matplotlib code that plots the C-alpha trace (Angstrom):
import matplotlib.pyplot as plt

x = [3.3, 2.5, 4.6, 2.6, -0.6, 0.5, 1.7, -1.6, -3.6, -1.6, -2.3, -6.0, -6.5, -7.5, -10.0, -11.3, -11.8, -13.6, -15.9, -16.5, -17.4, -19.9, -21.3, -21.6, -22.2, -24.2, -27.2, -27.4, -28.6, -31.4, -32.3, -32.0, -34.1, -36.9, -36.5, -35.8, -38.6, -37.7, -38.6, -38.2, -36.4, -33.5, -32.9, -33.0, -30.5, -28.2, -28.4, -28.6, -26.4, -24.1, -22.9, -22.1, -20.5, -18.3, -17.2, -16.6, -14.6, -12.4, -11.5, -10.9, -8.6, -6.6, -6.3, -5.3, -2.7, -1.2, -2.4, -5.4, -6.0, -9.1, -9.3, -10.2, -13.4, -14.5, -14.2, -17.5, -19.6, -18.0, -18.6, -22.2, -23.0, -22.6, -24.4, -27.2, -27.3, -27.0, -29.7, -32.2, -32.1, -32.1, -35.6, -36.9, -35.7, -32.9, -32.9, -32.5, -29.5, -27.9, -28.5, -26.9, -23.8, -23.3, -23.9, -21.4, -18.8, -19.5, -19.1, -15.8, -14.5, -15.6, -13.7, -10.6, -10.9, -11.6, -8.7, -6.4, -7.5, -7.0, -3.4, -1.8, 1.3, 2.3, 1.9, 4.0, 6.8, 6.6, 6.7, 9.7, 11.5, 10.8, 12.1, 15.3, 15.8, 15.5, 18.2, 15.9, 16.3, 14.1, 11.4, 13.0, 16.7, 19.0, 20.4, 24.0, 25.9, 28.7, 31.2, 30.2, 30.4, 33.9, 35.0, 33.7, 35.4, 38.7, 38.4, 38.0, 40.8, 43.1, 42.8, 45.5, 44.1, 47.3, 46.9, 44.0, 44.4, 43.8, 42.5, 44.7, 41.7, 40.5, 41.8, 42.1, 45.6, 46.9, 47.9, 44.3, 43.0, 45.5, 44.5, 40.8, 41.5, 43.6, 40.7, 38.3, 40.7, 41.1, 37.4, 37.0, 39.7, 38.1, 34.7, 36.3, 37.6]
y = [-13.3, -15.6, -13.7, -10.5, -12.4, -13.9, -10.6, -8.9, -11.8, -11.6, -7.8, -8.4, -11.4, -9.6, -7.5, -10.5, -12.3, -9.4, -8.8, -12.6, -13.1, -10.2, -11.0, -14.8, -15.3, -12.2, -13.2, -16.4, -14.1, -13.1, -16.8, -17.7, -14.8, -15.7, -12.4, -14.0, -12.0, -9.6, -6.3, -6.5, -3.7, -5.9, -7.0, -3.4, -2.4, -5.2, -4.8, -1.0, -0.2, -2.9, -4.4, -1.1, 0.3, -2.8, -2.4, 1.3, 0.9, -2.0, -0.2, 3.1, 1.4, -0.4, 2.7, 4.8, 2.3, 1.0, 2.3, 2.6, -0.7, -1.1, -4.9, -4.6, -2.7, -5.9, -8.1, -7.1, -7.6, -10.9, -12.1, -10.9, -13.3, -16.5, -14.8, -13.9, -17.5, -19.2, -17.2, -17.0, -13.2, -13.8, -15.3, -12.0, -9.9, -10.3, -6.6, -5.8, -8.2, -6.5, -3.1, -4.3, -5.7, -2.3, -0.3, -2.4, -1.9, 1.9, 2.0, 0.1, 2.4, 5.5, 4.0, 3.8, 7.4, 8.7, 6.8, 8.1, 11.7, 11.3, 10.1, 12.1, 13.2, 9.7, 8.4, 11.2, 10.5, 6.8, 7.6, 9.9, 7.2, 4.6, 6.9, 7.6, 4.0, 3.0, 5.5, 7.7, 11.4, 13.5, 15.4, 18.7, 19.1, 19.6, 23.1, 23.4, 26.6, 27.4, 27.4, 23.9, 22.6, 23.9, 22.4, 19.0, 19.3, 20.3, 17.4, 14.9, 16.4, 16.4, 12.6, 10.6, 7.8, 5.7, 5.2, 2.8, -0.7, -3.3, -6.7, -9.4, -11.7, -9.4, -9.9, -6.2, -4.9, -1.5, -0.8, -1.4, 1.0, 3.6, 3.3, 3.7, 6.7, 8.3, 7.8, 9.4, 12.3, 12.8, 12.8, 15.4, 17.6, 17.4, 18.4, 21.5, 22.6]
z = [-8.4, -5.6, -3.2, -3.9, -3.5, -0.2, 1.1, 0.2, 1.7, 5.0, 5.1, 4.5, 6.7, 9.9, 8.0, 6.1, 9.4, 11.0, 8.0, 7.6, 11.3, 11.2, 7.8, 8.2, 11.9, 12.9, 10.9, 13.1, 15.8, 13.5, 12.9, 16.6, 17.7, 15.2, 13.3, 10.0, 8.4, 5.6, 7.2, 10.9, 12.7, 13.7, 10.1, 8.9, 11.6, 10.5, 6.8, 6.7, 9.7, 11.0, 7.7, 5.9, 9.1, 9.3, 5.7, 6.2, 9.4, 8.3, 5.1, 6.9, 9.4, 6.7, 4.6, 7.6, 8.9, 5.6, 2.2, -0.1, -1.8, -3.9, -3.4, 0.2, -0.7, -2.6, 0.5, 2.1, -1.0, -1.7, 1.9, 1.8, -1.1, 1.0, 3.8, 1.5, 0.2, 3.6, 5.4, 2.6, 2.0, -1.8, -1.5, -0.3, -3.3, -5.7, -6.4, -2.6, -2.5, -5.5, -3.9, -0.6, -2.5, -4.3, -1.1, 0.9, -1.9, -1.9, 2.0, 1.8, -0.9, 1.1, 4.1, 2.0, 0.8, 4.3, 5.7, 3.0, 3.7, 7.5, 7.1, 4.2, 6.2, 7.2, 3.6, 2.2, 4.7, 3.7, 0.0, 0.5, 2.5, -0.2, -2.9, -1.0, -0.1, -3.8, -4.7, -6.8, -7.0, -4.8, -6.5, -5.8, -6.5, -3.5, -3.4, -2.7, -2.2, -4.6, -1.7, -0.6, -4.2, -4.6, -1.2, -2.3, -5.6, -4.0, -1.5, -4.3, -6.4, -3.4, -2.9, -4.3, -6.5, -6.3, -2.5, -3.0, -1.7, -4.4, -3.4, -4.9, -5.6, -8.4, -11.9, -12.5, -12.1, -11.0, -14.6, -15.7, -13.1, -14.1, -17.7, -16.9, -14.7, -17.5, -19.9, -17.5, -16.9, -20.7, -21.2, -18.4, -20.0, -23.4, -22.0, -20.4, -23.8]

ax = plt.figure().add_subplot(projection="3d")
ax.plot(x, y, z, "-o")
ax.set_aspect("equal")
plt.show()
């Protein structure tokens, strides 16, 4: 469980840092410039433009490069809460802060969806590669001509099983292998009848 959490955290870390820097340190510019009032133009640009755009672009980039992960869309609202508490936005209106939290979540989730739509071919290739690497069957069966199937069958039947080299470190003897092969051959013959 910890390995999965650590892996996700390492994947999210650049995005957490970007969102955290913008959400926690960008409002310092508001305080330094004296625009700490509730309805100035700079505040509106920040809370209605820069913050949602940051959530949208970070989630879009992650979803485009890696995969769609719902947890990343929660990072922006979670990091807005300390920003809201540190810079006194909650004193203006609790309802506005709740609306901002919900809107930043929606922007992040939209970024994930847009990123997923922009990179469907890459993800399909990755999924097919993952399925084949795990040894799972492909979704569509492989079509083999009758001639190729018979050639393969003839090839396997023509091989002499007794020519196999047996490692002396194994406890299985050649007689055991012969008896196993005879059982398999007998089952195969009984299935034909």
